[in-house]
C-alpha positions in Angstrom: 111.7 175.6 140.4 113.4 174.2 143.5 115.7 171.3 144.2 113.6 168.2 145.2 116.1 165.3 145.6 119.8 164.5 145.6 120.9 160.9 145.1 124.2 159.5 146.5 125.8 156.1 145.9 125.4 153.7 148.8 126.7 150.1 148.3 125.7 149.0 151.8 122.4 150.7 152.9 122.8 149.7 156.6 126.4 151.1 156.8 125.4 154.3 154.8 122.3 154.7 156.8 124.3 154.6 160.1 126.8 157.1 158.7 124.2 159.6 157.5 122.2 159.2 160.7 125.4 160.3 162.6 126.2 163.1 160.2 122.7 164.5 159.9 121.6 163.7 163.5 118.3 162.3 162.2 116.8 158.9 161.2 115.9 158.0 157.6 112.2 158.5 156.7 111.8 155.6 154.3 113.5 152.5 153.0 112.7 150.4 149.9 114.9 147.2 149.7 114.7 145.9 147.0 115.7 147.9 145.0 118.1 149.4 147.6 116.8 152.9 148.4 117.1 154.9 151.7 115.6 158.4 152.1 116.3 161.2 154.5 114.2 164.4 154.6 116.3 167.5 154.7 113.7 170.3 155.2 111.7 169.2 152.2 114.6 168.1 150.0 115.1 164.3 149.8 118.5 162.8 150.2 118.3 159.4 148.5 121.0 156.8 149.2 120.8 154.5 146.2 122.8 151.3 145.4 122.7 152.2 141.7 123.3 156.0 141.9 126.7 157.5 140.8 128.7 159.3 143.4 128.0 163.0 143.7 129.6 165.8 145.7 127.1 167.0 148.3 127.7 170.0 150.6 125.9 170.3 153.9 125.5 173.5 155.9 126.5 172.9 159.5 126.6 175.3 162.4 130.4 174.8 163.0 132.7 172.8 160.8 135.2 172.1 163.6 132.5 170.8 166.0 131.0 168.6 163.3 134.3 167.0 162.6 134.8 166.4 166.4 131.4 164.7 166.6 132.3 162.5 163.6 135.7 161.6 164.9 136.2 157.9 164.2 133.1 157.8 161.9 134.4 159.8 158.9 137.8 160.2 157.3 138.8 163.8 156.9 139.8 164.5 153.3 140.4 168.3 153.8 140.6 170.0 157.2 138.6 173.1 157.9 139.8 176.2 156.1 138.4 179.5 155.0 137.3 179.6 151.3 136.5 183.3 151.1 134.9 186.2 152.9 131.4 187.3 151.9 131.6 191.0 151.1 127.9 190.9 150.0 125.0 188.5 150.5 125.0 186.9 147.0 126.4 183.5 148.2 126.2 183.7 151.9 125.7 186.2 154.8 127.6 189.4 154.3 130.6 190.0 156.6 131.0 186.2 157.3 133.8 183.9 156.4 132.9 180.7 154.6 134.6 177.7 156.2 134.7 174.3 154.4 136.0 170.9 155.2 135.6 167.6 153.3 135.1 164.1 154.7 134.7 160.7 153.2 131.4 158.9 153.9 131.1 155.2 154.7 130.7 154.4 150.9 133.8 156.3 149.7 131.9 159.4 148.6 133.4 162.9 149.4 131.0 165.1 151.4 131.5 168.9 151.9 130.7 170.7 155.1 130.1 174.5 155.0 129.7 176.9 157.9 129.5 180.7 158.0 131.4 182.5 160.8 132.2 186.1 161.6 135.9 186.7 161.5 
């Protein structure tokens, strides 16, 4: 079994589409309006922006949390600045010997979005 799709609340599809295009650095692959659905393809997993979906907490793996926040300056509100969550002593949850950095932003629709990066100390 594998994850196929994650839905996220998006009241305004145009605004949400612009936000996620900036965050993901890619264009949506499909839009159905009505009923208010916008899709992005994340390496085979669909991100669905849906007017009727509840908010969910989505985490995106990024190359560098600090650089991503710089790129999104003025586009996203920072909820929690970059910080180390823990160091991976083995490879169960991430690459061994790396620190896991996380930051949280608010998207255009008021949803919290997590950013994760793995860096050597």
